[in-house]
C-alpha positions, 0 to 999 in steps of 0.5 A: 464075457461080454464079447464072444470070441469070434473067428479070425476076421477083423473083430473091431470091424465086425463090432463097428459094422454091428453098431452101425446097423443097430443105429440105423434100425433104431433110427427107423423105429424097427424092432430086432424081430422085424429085422430078423424076419426081413432076412429070414433069421431070428431076433437073436441073430440080429442081436448077435449081428449088432454086437459083432458076435458073428460074421456077416453075409453080404446079402443079409446086410444089403437086405437090412440096408434096404429095410432101413432106407439106406438108398444112397450108393456111397453110404451102401458101398461104405457099409458093404466094404466094411462087410468085406473088411470084417470077413478078412483075416488079419495078419495074425491069421497065419498063427491061428494054429498056435493061438487059442480063439480067446487070444486071437480075439485080443490080438485083433482088438489090440491091432485096432486100438488107439490107446492101450493101458495095461497093468502087469504084476508077474511079467513085463508086458508082452508089448515091451518084452525083448525076444530073449525075455519073451522066449523064456516066458513062452517056454515056462507056459509051453514046456513040451512044445518043439523049439520051432513052435517056441520061435514062432510064438516069439515072432508073433510077440515081436510082430505085435510090437511093430505097430508101436513104432508106426506113425499111426500106431497106438499109444501104450501106457503101461504100469508094471509092479516092481515085483515083475522087474525084480523077478529074475526071468531067464537069468541075469543077462536076459533081465539086464537086456530087458531092463535096458530095453525098458529104459530105452522105450520109456523115452519114446513119445508114444509110450508112458511106463510107470512102476508100482513100487513096493513101498505102496503096499496095498493098491487099487489093482490088487485083483491082478493084471488087466488091459484097457483098450480104447479105439478111435471110433466113437461108436466103440466102447472101451474093452477090458481084457482080463487073462485067466489060466485057460481063457479070458474075460472081455468086458465092454459094458459101462458098468463092468469097465468103469471099475477098471478105469478107476483102478487104472487112474489110481495106479497112475497116481500112486506109481512113479513119475517118468523120472522115478521110473528111470530111477527104479530101473537104474537101481535094479540094473546096478544090482544085477 
């Protein structure tokens, strides 16, 4: 895991602030050891701060900015404002009793992403699920929880989708394995509604939907589902999210990310065109 799951604050703001502090330190030719000594901390703490893996204290950042020669009031205010934002809980904090820490991290990254590229094998991606379909999938994963909790989890998933329709929202590029579209989740009525929903959202300018058809057999992503998140800030690398049964991997090192980028590009080449997507969805709808 390249990104340690932080708390409920803004994950991306933390990473951005850390990257800014690292750049300032390197421009001054200072080591992490020197920076750590200046704020009465260890070299490893400076490393964790620069990677966005810990929270930030305003006093520590102020002292580092002084050490790094940041004297301009406007520059200092901007970076100190990032401290406040990095420590401010996101809207999803009210669901913290439902979200494991490793998934709370993902929601924060998803909220800040400008481009989301995802490949799904077993289910329709969460950002494209109807409430009824989501409710069925959530019940599969949490068979023993009260109905009230199920509904809160459904509401969280629907709230995550709202950003897709906003002017400043991200672009979503989803490749779905044909098996996920033919798997009868929740029965015929729920699947019919879900497939009609996919037909509708596929026409939105911010959403690209492709299907990996059965006819291709083996393909570039046989290893399973994954998501690639890209951010508007040039300082931030892409992050690959790979969910597991009781946790997730977050990969941001170039040598780890590149194979997933290559696999996604190959998936997009081998999958349906927009017209082909509508054709497959139409065929499955007629079979229900």
